[in-house]
Wavefront OBJ file of the C-alpha trace (Angstrom):
o trace
v 143.357 -18.786 -66.755
v 140.531 -21.246 -67.331
v 138.267 -18.645 -68.975
v 140.952 -17.381 -71.364
v 140.992 -18.815 -74.897
v 143.874 -20.929 -76.208
v 144.152 -19.045 -79.497
v 143.778 -15.404 -80.471
v 143.550 -12.988 -83.352
v 146.533 -10.866 -84.257
v 148.833 -9.497 -86.939
v 152.241 -10.997 -87.644
v 155.144 -9.398 -89.460
v 156.392 -12.310 -91.570
v 159.327 -10.597 -93.267
v 160.899 -7.254 -94.158
v 159.282 -5.387 -97.002
v 156.075 -3.722 -98.095
v 152.597 -3.915 -96.610
v 152.095 -7.527 -97.742
v 154.534 -8.574 -94.988
v 151.689 -8.017 -92.483
v 149.525 -11.120 -92.054
v 146.263 -11.036 -90.082
v 145.495 -14.380 -88.439
v 142.841 -15.808 -86.143
v 144.751 -18.882 -84.910
v 147.731 -17.437 -83.068
v 148.871 -19.193 -79.904
v 147.786 -17.517 -76.687
v 150.761 -16.102 -74.726
v 151.174 -17.404 -71.172
v 152.624 -15.100 -68.484
v 155.838 -16.332 -66.943
v 156.792 -15.828 -63.291
v 157.252 -12.034 -63.352
v 154.849 -11.246 -66.184
v 151.231 -10.212 -66.641
v 148.804 -11.189 -69.387
v 146.988 -8.192 -70.863
v 143.772 -8.247 -72.862
v 144.533 -5.588 -75.474
v 141.771 -3.072 -76.153
v 143.663 -0.566 -78.322
v 147.103 -0.214 -79.897
v 148.564 2.854 -81.567
v 150.600 2.939 -84.787
v 154.062 4.495 -84.848
v 156.882 5.276 -87.232
v 158.854 2.465 -85.617
v 156.307 -0.094 -86.865
v 156.880 0.952 -90.464
v 160.633 1.430 -90.005
v 160.987 -2.072 -88.553
v 158.951 -3.628 -91.340
v 161.089 -1.861 -93.964
v 164.385 -2.759 -92.194
v 165.098 0.984 -92.000
v 167.108 0.566 -88.785
v 169.686 -1.524 -90.612
v 173.035 0.184 -91.148
v 173.733 -2.207 -94.027
v 171.456 -0.832 -96.757
v 168.245 -2.257 -95.314
v 169.578 -5.750 -94.736
v 167.860 -8.136 -92.335
v 170.832 -9.029 -90.147
v 170.795 -5.807 -88.095
v 167.277 -4.489 -88.657
v 166.154 -3.997 -85.058
v 166.627 -1.286 -82.435
v 169.494 -3.214 -80.849
v 171.227 -3.966 -84.142
v 170.354 -7.663 -84.392
v 168.079 -9.632 -86.669
v 164.424 -9.826 -85.683
v 162.891 -13.157 -84.728
v 160.149 -13.582 -87.303
v 157.232 -13.963 -87.418
v 156.727 -11.082 -84.975
v 153.700 -9.334 -83.507
v 154.500 -5.617 -83.553
v 152.773 -2.816 -81.646
v 154.417 -0.686 -78.946
v 151.447 1.488 -77.903
v 149.117 -0.638 -75.805
v 146.168 -0.001 -73.524
v 144.423 -2.980 -71.986
v 143.412 -4.885 -68.866
v 145.446 -7.349 -66.825
v 143.580 -10.666 -66.909
v 146.192 -13.059 -65.483
v 149.544 -12.873 -63.675
v 152.657 -14.969 -63.172
v 153.254 -16.646 -59.823
v 155.560 -13.854 -58.569
v 153.000 -11.112 -59.297
v 150.292 -10.023 -56.854
v 146.906 -11.343 -58.031
v 145.375 -8.050 -56.875
v 146.649 -6.574 -60.142
v 144.100 -8.589 -62.124
v 141.498 -6.174 -63.453
v 143.800 -3.129 -63.634
v 143.578 -0.942 -66.721
v 147.170 -0.402 -67.796
v 149.483 1.233 -70.284
v 152.636 -0.635 -71.311
v 155.989 1.119 -71.073
v 157.476 0.315 -74.507
v 161.155 0.486 -73.519
v 161.757 -2.780 -71.646
v 164.609 -2.807 -69.152
v 163.211 -5.998 -67.622
v 162.084 -9.209 -69.317
v 160.566 -11.699 -66.859
v 162.816 -10.537 -64.034
v 165.997 -10.336 -66.128
v 167.640 -6.938 -66.663
v 168.170 -6.206 -70.343
v 171.194 -4.202 -71.477
v 170.540 -2.753 -73.940
v 166.805 -2.705 -73.279
v 164.341 -4.412 -75.596
v 161.605 -2.525 -77.391
v 158.069 -3.833 -77.090
v 156.967 -5.196 -80.455
v 160.531 -5.400 -81.772
v 162.688 -7.745 -79.708
v 159.550 -9.435 -78.402
v 155.911 -9.706 -79.401
v 153.848 -6.554 -78.939
v 150.256 -5.410 -78.933
v 148.825 -5.914 -82.429
v 146.826 -8.850 -81.087
v 144.006 -9.684 -78.701
v 146.430 -10.509 -75.868
v 150.035 -9.799 -74.963
v 152.466 -10.386 -72.086
v 155.011 -8.086 -70.472
v 156.966 -7.886 -67.224
v 154.704 -6.586 -64.474
v 156.989 -3.599 -63.805
v 156.322 -2.295 -67.323
v 152.514 -2.462 -66.990
v 151.499 0.853 -65.400
v 148.075 1.257 -63.826
v 146.326 4.386 -65.117
v 143.320 6.147 -63.604
v 141.626 8.220 -66.274
v 138.251 9.003 -67.826
v 139.811 8.812 -71.295
v 138.831 5.966 -73.601
v 141.121 3.015 -74.257
v 141.825 4.295 -77.782
v 142.724 7.725 -76.411
v 145.039 6.203 -73.806
v 146.704 4.043 -76.468
v 147.848 7.228 -78.203
v 150.204 8.045 -75.324
v 152.863 5.403 -74.505
v 155.378 5.521 -77.344
v 155.050 9.071 -78.657
v 154.554 10.798 -75.335
v 157.230 8.844 -73.476
v 159.655 9.588 -76.322
v 158.773 13.277 -76.082
v 159.098 13.318 -72.289
v 162.438 11.528 -72.583
v 163.727 14.126 -75.065
v 162.715 16.940 -72.725
v 164.191 15.119 -69.727
v 167.525 14.454 -71.411
v 167.699 18.083 -72.582
v 166.732 19.295 -69.068
v 164.016 21.633 -70.337
v 162.771 24.207 -67.813
v 160.391 27.149 -67.743
v 163.253 29.445 -68.763
v 163.832 27.721 -72.101
v 162.797 28.527 -75.650
v 162.233 25.124 -77.284
v 162.177 24.559 -81.049
v 160.395 21.367 -82.165
v 160.719 19.871 -85.644
v 158.103 17.507 -87.072
v 155.723 19.130 -84.611
v 152.477 17.831 -86.111
v 153.392 14.157 -85.694
v 152.771 11.986 -82.662
v 156.030 12.767 -80.847
v 156.119 16.395 -81.956
v 152.595 17.198 -80.792
v 153.338 15.409 -77.521
v 156.517 17.444 -77.078
v 154.545 20.677 -77.493
v 152.179 19.749 -74.671
v 154.849 18.394 -72.354
v 157.180 21.353 -72.915
v 154.313 23.726 -72.135
v 153.589 21.697 -68.995
v 157.140 22.579 -67.932
v 156.443 26.262 -68.603
v 158.744 26.565 -71.626
v 158.239 28.777 -74.670
v 157.589 26.603 -77.734
v 158.136 27.220 -81.436
v 156.787 24.477 -83.693
v 158.037 23.694 -87.197
v 155.251 22.401 -89.429
v 153.405 22.836 -92.715
v 151.167 25.929 -93.046
v 148.036 23.757 -93.183
v 148.742 22.378 -89.705
v 149.922 25.563 -87.992
v 146.583 26.534 -86.441
v 146.154 23.079 -84.904
v 149.526 23.333 -83.179
v 148.790 26.830 -81.885
v 145.547 25.495 -80.406
v 147.584 22.708 -78.837
v 149.714 25.251 -76.988
v 152.614 26.227 -79.240
v 153.528 29.908 -78.891
v 154.548 30.113 -82.539
v 154.358 27.923 -85.634
v 156.773 28.408 -88.521
v 156.816 26.998 -92.045
v 159.084 23.967 -92.363
v 160.256 25.228 -95.764
v 161.501 28.557 -94.434
v 165.107 29.237 -93.517
v 165.331 28.977 -89.718
v 168.100 31.546 -89.375
v 166.121 34.151 -91.324
v 162.941 33.343 -89.410
v 164.292 32.986 -85.866
v 167.750 34.594 -86.062
v 170.989 33.044 -84.871
v 171.466 32.151 -81.203
v 167.761 32.467 -80.373
v 166.824 28.986 -79.113
v 167.851 27.141 -75.938
v 166.762 23.638 -76.949
v 166.053 21.877 -80.241
v 163.842 18.779 -80.121
v 164.465 17.150 -83.501
v 162.429 14.402 -85.134
v 163.287 15.193 -88.745
v 167.033 15.805 -89.365
v 167.403 16.098 -93.161
v 168.850 18.801 -95.387
v 168.133 21.735 -93.057
v 169.803 20.093 -90.072
v 172.752 22.507 -89.820
v 170.309 25.375 -89.307
v 169.346 23.887 -85.940
v 172.884 24.456 -84.708
v 172.908 27.993 -86.058
v 169.777 29.019 -84.138
v 170.887 27.358 -80.899
v 172.322 29.692 -78.302
v 175.816 29.065 -76.900
v 175.521 26.125 -74.484
v 172.314 25.114 -76.238
v 171.034 21.527 -76.149
v 170.044 19.402 -79.126
v 168.026 16.226 -78.557
v 167.035 13.853 -81.357
v 164.793 10.786 -81.651
v 163.973 10.630 -85.338
v 165.220 11.264 -88.855
v 162.170 11.149 -91.114
v 163.623 13.951 -93.266
v 166.858 12.062 -93.918
v 169.327 10.326 -91.627
v 172.547 11.667 -93.174
v 173.448 15.260 -92.238
v 176.464 17.572 -92.499
v 178.072 18.744 -89.278
v 180.553 21.574 -89.034
v 182.354 20.416 -85.907
v 183.540 23.970 -85.251
v 179.944 25.016 -84.573
v 179.602 22.183 -82.078
v 182.637 23.021 -80.002
v 182.828 26.813 -80.417
v 179.230 27.162 -79.171
v 179.680 24.552 -76.416
v 176.631 22.651 -77.619
v 175.358 19.423 -76.057
v 173.922 16.611 -78.184
v 171.558 13.925 -76.879
v 170.549 10.840 -78.800
v 167.341 9.613 -77.175
v 166.058 6.058 -77.504
v 166.247 4.318 -74.104
v 163.865 5.941 -71.624
v 165.266 7.363 -68.428
v 163.871 5.409 -65.434
v 161.574 8.200 -64.259
v 160.074 9.104 -67.622
v 157.114 6.730 -67.935
v 155.956 7.287 -64.368
v 156.023 11.035 -64.994
v 153.987 10.525 -68.157
v 151.317 8.590 -66.234
v 151.114 11.508 -63.790
v 150.679 13.988 -66.654
v 147.862 11.848 -68.078
v 146.068 11.457 -64.756
v 146.404 15.167 -63.951
v 145.116 16.229 -67.377
v 148.293 18.020 -68.461
v 148.195 16.334 -71.865
v 145.348 15.452 -74.169
v 145.068 12.679 -76.735
v 145.141 13.514 -80.419
v 143.361 10.795 -82.363
v 143.313 11.307 -86.109
v 141.449 8.079 -86.866
v 140.739 4.621 -85.467
v 140.758 1.329 -87.366
v 139.854 -2.237 -86.472
v 142.840 -4.529 -85.890
v 142.178 -6.396 -89.137
v 142.422 -3.069 -91.025
v 146.091 -2.637 -90.126
v 147.278 -2.413 -93.741
v 144.919 0.462 -94.487
v 145.840 2.091 -91.179
v 149.564 2.006 -91.941
v 149.033 3.296 -95.472
v 146.969 6.177 -94.091
v 149.632 6.797 -91.443
v 152.351 7.094 -94.087
v 150.454 9.803 -95.951
v 151.152 12.209 -93.040
v 148.054 14.250 -93.891
v 146.821 14.511 -90.307
v 147.616 15.732 -86.819
v 147.681 13.045 -84.142
v 147.641 9.273 -83.958
v 146.209 6.300 -85.825
v 144.921 3.715 -83.344
v 143.851 0.104 -83.866
v 140.952 -1.067 -81.718
v 140.535 -4.697 -80.669
v 137.080 -6.241 -80.263
v 136.789 -9.311 -78.061
v 134.088 -11.933 -78.179
v 131.623 -11.607 -75.303
l 1 2 3 4 5 6 7 8 9 10 11 12 13 14 15 16 17 18 19 20 21 22 23 24 25 26 27 28 29 30 31 32 33 34 35 36 37 38 39 40 41 42 43 44 45 46 47 48 49 50 51 52 53 54 55 56 57 58 59 60 61 62 63 64 65 66 67 68 69 70 71 72 73 74 75 76 77 78 79 80 81 82 83 84 85 86 87 88 89 90 91 92 93 94 95 96 97 98 99 100 101 102 103 104 105 106 107 108 109 110 111 112 113 114 115 116 117 118 119 120 121 122 123 124 125 126 127 128 129 130 131 132 133 134 135 136 137 138 139 140 141 142 143 144 145 146 147 148 149 150 151 152 153 154 155 156 157 158 159 160 161 162 163 164 165 166 167 168 169 170 171 172 173 174 175 176 177 178 179 180 181 182 183 184 185 186 187 188 189 190 191 192 193 194 195 196 197 198 199 200 201 202 203 204 205 206 207 208 209 210 211 212 213 214 215 216 217 218 219 220 221 222 223 224 225 226 227 228 229 230 231 232 233 234 235 236 237 238 239 240 241 242 243 244 245 246 247 248 249 250 251 252 253 254 255 256 257 258 259 260 261 262 263 264 265 266 267 268 269 270 271 272 273 274 275 276 277 278 279 280 281 282 283 284 285 286 287 288 289 290 291 292 293 294 295 296 297 298 299 300 301 302 303 304 305 306 307 308 309 310 311 312 313 314 315 316 317 318 319 320 321 322 323 324 325 326 327 328 329 330 331 332 333 334 335 336 337 338 339 340 341 342 343 344 345 346 347 348 349 350 351 352
């Protein structure tokens, strides 16, 4: 590691709150890979809802308190470098890692079941329980750094890890097949647009819920049908017409998802941007023999399958806009406006 600097540029979350809680610095300590870890020179890092939710303490069950504001229900260790979507190059390895991995272009699996050789239960989330990729360099267990062979740019590859692995996990948990009609809420966002592509890769029929202004983009992406998010789902689709609901919104219309599901239908959820509190008529749940899947921790096979989809060209990146790392505040503000289809990605320039 003699040619690697001792300090680096990066962005720290210094507390819970508004955008001023993000602090760009040029004197952060360089991370050093431990025995089972690799050091990655970050080239690009995508922005996700989880970055904003963590900053705002949205995950807290105690009215946005700090004591339980992480994915695993504990307080974050601040200051923290966030960033779960990372593309970069391995530049150094711990003593238990094969040095042949140096030079690999990699994507980081954001759901960490292993931290330096120790199994985590529950898993950590990259950029939440440990430092992430909003910096020039980062470390992660070697098993979570996946080599990727692709002609796509680093920024394009950085659009995949979090959103696309979440989408693939939702489809995996709900056991989606070519025989299924899949309804996707929040379909124009990062996870939703990924779910469209990955469901089509499985041969499923896809109906996307979105705003009218974004419908044509989702049809071009592969959706068989796009419906207005403000319309009544039962009137539009009819009862018992959908095999699987992939939900990223929840909110006031949530009960309609259960109405349009067929008997023995499957509901999988990994977001609640429309409102986390919903009303459930339990009779609908048990009389229709529905199955519910809460999806946060990735199934073991999911990220490897995603890498295969990327390398085989089954999915394509959707980049709305790129920003320099030091423009993170503007990038997050633009992200929160939701006036786009695809991802916001931070790019990291290194001194030559």
